[in-house]
C-alpha positions as CSV (number, residue, x, y, z in Angstrom):
1,M,0.0,0.0,0.0
2,R,1.5,3.3,-1.0
3,A,2.3,6.0,1.6
4,D,-0.1,8.4,0.0
5,K,-3.0,6.1,0.8
6,Y,-2.7,6.8,4.5
7,Q,-1.4,10.3,4.4
8,R,-4.1,12.0,2.4
9,K,-5.2,15.6,2.9
10,K,-2.6,16.7,5.5
11,K,-3.5,20.3,5.1
12,R,-1.7,21.7,8.1
13,T,-3.7,24.9,8.0
14,W,-3.9,25.0,11.8
15,L,-0.3,26.0,12.1
16,K,-1.0,29.0,9.9
17,A,-4.0,29.9,12.0
18,I,-2.4,29.8,15.4
19,G,0.8,31.3,14.0
20,I,-1.0,34.3,12.6
21,I,-3.0,34.7,15.8
22,L,0.0,34.6,18.1
23,L,2.3,36.6,15.9
24,L,-0.2,39.4,15.2
25,L,-0.7,39.8,18.9
26,I,2.9,41.0,19.3
27,I,2.6,43.6,16.5
28,G,2.6,47.0,18.1
29,G,3.2,50.6,17.5
30,G,1.4,53.3,15.6
31,V,-2.2,54.3,15.4
32,F,-3.3,50.8,14.5
33,V,-2.8,49.3,18.0
34,Y,-6.3,50.2,19.3
35,S,-8.1,48.9,16.2
36,I,-6.0,45.8,16.1
37,Y,-6.7,45.0,19.7
38,H,-10.5,45.4,19.4
39,S,-10.6,43.6,16.0
40,M,-8.7,40.7,17.4
41,R,-10.9,40.5,20.5
42,S,-14.0,40.5,18.3
43,A,-12.6,37.8,16.0
44,V,-11.6,35.6,19.0
45,E,-15.1,36.0,20.5
46,T,-16.5,34.7,17.2
47,M,-14.0,31.8,17.1
48,H,-14.4,30.8,20.8
49,K,-16.3,27.5,21.1
50,P,-15.9,25.8,24.5
51,V,-16.1,22.0,24.8
52,K,-16.7,19.5,27.6
53,S,-13.8,17.2,26.9
54,Q,-12.4,14.9,29.6
55,N,-9.1,16.6,30.3
56,S,-6.8,14.2,32.2
57,R,-4.5,16.9,33.4
58,A,-4.0,16.9,37.2
59,G,-4.8,20.4,38.5
60,E,-5.4,23.6,36.5
61,L,-3.1,24.9,33.8
62,N,-1.4,28.2,34.8
63,F,0.0,30.2,31.9
64,G,1.5,32.7,34.4
65,K,3.8,29.9,35.6
66,Q,4.8,29.0,32.1
67,Q,3.5,25.5,32.3
68,P,3.8,23.5,29.0
69,F,0.5,22.8,27.4
70,S,-1.0,20.9,24.4
71,V,-3.3,21.8,21.5
72,L,-5.1,19.4,19.2
73,L,-5.1,20.9,15.7
74,L,-7.9,19.7,13.5
75,G,-8.4,20.3,9.7
76,V,-11.9,19.5,8.8
77,D,-13.8,19.3,5.5
78,E,-17.3,20.4,6.3
79,R,-19.7,20.7,3.4
80,K,-23.4,21.2,3.3
81,G,-25.3,18.1,4.4
82,D,-22.1,16.4,5.6
83,V,-20.8,16.4,9.2
84,G,-17.3,15.9,7.9
85,R,-14.2,14.2,9.2
86,S,-11.0,15.5,10.7
87,D,-8.7,14.7,7.7
88,T,-5.8,16.3,9.5
89,M,-4.9,15.8,13.1
90,I,-1.8,17.2,14.8
91,V,-1.0,17.3,18.5
92,M,1.1,20.4,19.3
93,T,2.9,20.7,22.6
94,V,4.4,24.1,23.7
95,N,7.2,24.3,26.2
96,P,8.6,27.8,27.0
97,N,11.3,26.3,29.3
98,K,12.8,24.3,26.4
99,E,12.0,27.1,24.0
100,S,10.4,24.7,21.6
101,V,7.2,23.5,20.0
102,E,6.6,19.8,19.0
103,M,4.0,18.8,16.4
104,L,3.0,15.2,16.1
105,S,1.0,14.3,13.0
106,I,-1.5,11.4,13.4
107,P,-2.5,9.8,10.0
108,R,-6.3,10.0,9.5
109,D,-6.5,6.2,9.0
110,T,-4.9,5.3,12.3
111,R,-6.8,2.5,14.0
112,V,-7.7,3.4,17.5
113,E,-10.5,3.0,20.1
114,I,-13.0,5.8,19.6
115,V,-13.7,7.1,23.1
116,G,-17.5,7.3,23.6
117,K,-18.3,4.7,21.0
118,G,-16.2,1.8,22.4
119,T,-15.3,0.6,19.0
120,Q,-12.1,0.4,16.9
121,N,-12.1,2.7,13.9
122,K,-10.1,5.2,12.0
123,I,-9.2,8.1,14.3
124,N,-10.8,10.7,12.0
125,A,-14.1,9.0,12.5
126,A,-14.2,10.4,16.1
127,Y,-15.1,13.8,14.7
128,A,-17.9,12.4,12.5
129,F,-19.3,10.6,15.6
130,G,-18.9,13.2,18.2
131,G,-17.2,16.3,16.9
132,V,-14.3,18.1,18.6
133,E,-15.1,16.7,22.0
134,M,-14.9,13.0,20.9
135,S,-11.8,13.8,18.9
136,M,-10.0,15.3,21.9
137,N,-11.0,12.4,24.2
138,T,-9.9,9.8,21.6
139,V,-6.5,11.4,21.0
140,Q,-6.0,11.9,24.7
141,K,-6.5,8.2,25.4
142,F,-4.5,7.1,22.4
143,L,-1.4,9.2,23.4
144,D,-2.0,9.1,27.2
145,I,-1.4,12.8,27.6
146,P,-3.8,15.7,28.5
147,I,-5.2,17.6,25.6
148,D,-5.7,21.1,26.9
149,Y,-7.0,23.0,23.9
150,Y,-8.1,22.6,20.3
151,I,-8.0,24.7,17.1
152,K,-10.3,23.6,14.3
153,V,-9.9,25.0,10.8
154,N,-12.4,24.7,8.0
155,M,-10.3,23.3,5.2
156,E,-12.8,24.3,2.4
157,S,-12.3,28.0,2.9
158,F,-8.8,28.4,4.3
159,S,-7.9,30.3,1.0
160,D,-9.8,33.3,2.6
161,I,-6.8,33.7,4.9
162,V,-4.3,33.7,2.1
163,D,-6.3,36.3,0.2
164,A,-6.7,38.4,3.4
165,L,-2.9,38.6,3.6
166,G,-2.7,39.7,0.0
167,G,-1.2,36.4,-1.2
168,V,2.0,34.6,-0.3
169,T,5.2,33.6,-2.1
170,V,6.8,30.2,-2.0
171,N,9.8,28.5,-3.6
172,N,8.4,25.7,-5.8
173,T,10.6,22.7,-6.4
174,L,8.3,20.7,-8.8
175,D,6.9,22.0,-12.2
176,F,3.3,20.9,-12.4
177,S,-0.2,21.9,-13.4
178,Y,-3.3,21.4,-11.3
179,G,-6.8,22.8,-11.0
180,G,-6.4,24.9,-14.1
181,Y,-3.2,26.5,-12.8
182,H,0.5,26.1,-13.8
183,F,3.1,26.1,-11.1
184,P,6.6,26.5,-12.5
185,K,9.8,25.9,-10.5
186,G,11.2,28.8,-8.6
187,Q,9.7,31.6,-6.6
188,I,5.9,31.8,-7.3
189,S,3.1,34.0,-5.9
190,L,-0.1,32.4,-4.8
191,N,-3.5,33.9,-4.1
192,G,-6.1,31.9,-2.2
193,K,-7.4,29.7,-5.1
194,K,-3.8,29.0,-6.3
195,A,-2.7,28.1,-2.8
196,I,-5.4,25.6,-2.2
197,N,-4.7,23.9,-5.5
198,Y,-0.9,24.0,-4.9
199,V,-1.2,22.1,-1.7
200,R,-3.9,19.6,-2.9
201,M,-2.0,18.1,-5.8
202,R,-0.7,14.6,-5.0
203,K,-1.0,12.1,-7.9
204,E,1.5,13.9,-10.2
205,D,4.1,14.3,-7.4
206,P,6.6,11.4,-7.6
207,R,6.8,11.6,-3.8
208,G,3.0,11.3,-3.3
209,D,1.8,12.7,0.0
210,F,5.3,13.3,1.2
211,G,5.8,15.9,-1.6
212,R,2.4,17.4,-0.9
213,E,3.3,17.7,2.8
214,E,6.4,19.6,1.8
215,R,4.3,22.1,-0.3
216,Q,1.8,22.4,2.6
217,R,4.6,23.3,5.0
218,A,6.0,25.8,2.5
219,V,2.6,27.6,2.2
220,I,2.1,27.5,6.0
221,Q,5.5,29.0,6.6
222,A,4.8,31.7,4.0
223,I,1.5,32.6,5.7
224,I,3.2,32.8,9.1
225,D,6.0,35.0,7.7
226,K,3.6,37.3,5.9
227,G,1.3,37.5,9.0
228,A,4.3,38.5,11.2
229,S,5.5,41.2,8.8
230,F,4.7,44.9,9.4
231,S,3.0,45.2,6.0
232,S,0.3,42.8,7.2
233,I,-1.0,45.5,9.6
234,T,-2.8,47.1,6.6
235,H,-4.7,43.8,6.1
236,F,-5.6,43.2,9.8
237,S,-9.3,43.7,9.4
238,S,-9.6,41.2,6.6
239,I,-7.3,38.7,8.4
240,F,-9.4,38.7,11.5
241,Q,-12.6,38.4,9.5
242,A,-11.1,35.4,7.7
243,L,-10.0,33.8,11.0
244,G,-13.4,34.4,12.6
245,K,-15.2,32.6,9.7
246,N,-12.9,29.6,9.4
247,V,-11.4,28.9,12.8
248,E,-12.9,27.6,16.1
249,T,-11.0,27.2,19.4
250,N,-11.7,26.9,23.1
251,L,-8.8,29.3,23.7
252,T,-10.2,32.6,25.1
253,F,-8.8,36.0,24.1
254,D,-7.2,36.5,27.6
255,E,-5.6,33.1,27.3
256,M,-4.1,34.0,23.9
257,V,-2.8,37.3,25.4
258,S,-1.2,35.3,28.2
259,I,0.4,32.9,25.8
260,Q,1.8,35.7,23.8
261,K,3.2,37.3,27.0
262,N,4.7,34.1,28.6
263,Y,5.5,31.8,25.7
264,K,7.2,33.9,23.1
265,N,10.5,31.9,23.3
266,A,8.7,28.6,22.5
267,R,8.5,29.6,18.9
268,K,12.3,29.5,18.5
269,H,12.3,25.8,17.7
270,I,9.5,24.0,15.9
271,E,9.9,20.3,15.3
272,K,7.4,18.2,13.2
273,Y,7.2,14.4,13.1
274,Q,4.7,11.7,12.4
275,I,3.7,8.7,14.5
276,Q,5.1,5.6,12.8
277,G,3.2,2.6,11.6
278,Q,2.1,0.7,8.4
279,G,-0.9,0.1,6.3
280,Q,-3.1,-3.0,6.7
281,M,-6.4,-4.3,5.4
282,I,-8.9,-5.4,8.0
283,N,-12.3,-6.7,6.8
284,K,-11.6,-5.0,3.5
285,I,-11.0,-1.7,5.1
286,Y,-7.6,0.1,5.0
287,Y,-6.1,1.1,8.3
288,Y,-2.8,2.6,9.5
289,I,-1.6,0.4,12.3
290,V,0.6,1.9,14.9
291,P,2.6,-0.8,16.9
292,E,2.3,-0.4,20.7
293,S,6.1,0.3,20.9
294,E,5.7,3.2,18.5
295,R,2.6,4.5,20.3
296,M,4.6,4.4,23.6
297,K,7.6,6.1,22.0
298,A,5.4,9.0,20.8
299,S,3.6,9.2,24.1
300,D,6.8,9.3,26.2
301,R,8.2,12.0,23.9
302,L,5.2,14.2,24.3
303,K,5.0,13.6,28.1
304,S,8.7,14.6,28.4
305,H,8.0,17.8,26.4
306,L,5.0,18.5,28.6
307,E,7.1,17.9,31.7
308,L,4.7,15.2,33.0
């Protein structure tokens, strides 16, 4: 079974979302500050969606004490008449003491126990069965770590954020055409529609999903860089509007401000990796099977980063 069969649709749009949110919070100076602050608060109030997940953390999380915390990043395709599934799932742990962020990708086809259903299924089915809450509980049990927060991004309309920034520029390493657009090698500029087609192409890439992941990371990094630049201040109203439409999170505005204040150094080192396993057919259904030894390795690594 080819790797692209179990790594489809890894649209890591969540990193762009949280990156833009956190980085824009530290932009200051000039007559824009008052408007930025209130526009940001309004956008976050729109995005804020509390959940009743079963957090296994012992005691309350205190940002003032710079405690490491975790976030489940979900990329969801939600279309009319369809609940959708979380086709992208990344667990992000943030540790200001180690000045680092770790991001663990969980393939959508990973076979796990769906908490609340009591059945074995693909991990992305948790969202279809029980939304964000069931997804958080399922990932928490699978990795045996507390999941403190979530950020959910609507994958169908993430191009709004690219357009809100006025487009992005990436270095393209593969000449290809997709979705009616041609993407030559070298530095290319992408608007929202071009960006979503640029990251969706898979079959023409000799590296399959691995190549697509590389393009996704390039676009995400370009979005973060553009969002952090001073020139993006002129687009702040459109950026916040796009975030408010396409992002949901249980983080409050005050918590985001506290993260910005106490966790700035954590952005110095960002490491991405994927839980290891292999494809297997069970009852004519494809699953990504993670051996217990690999699950424990990933769990121990995250626990260490969370200082648990």
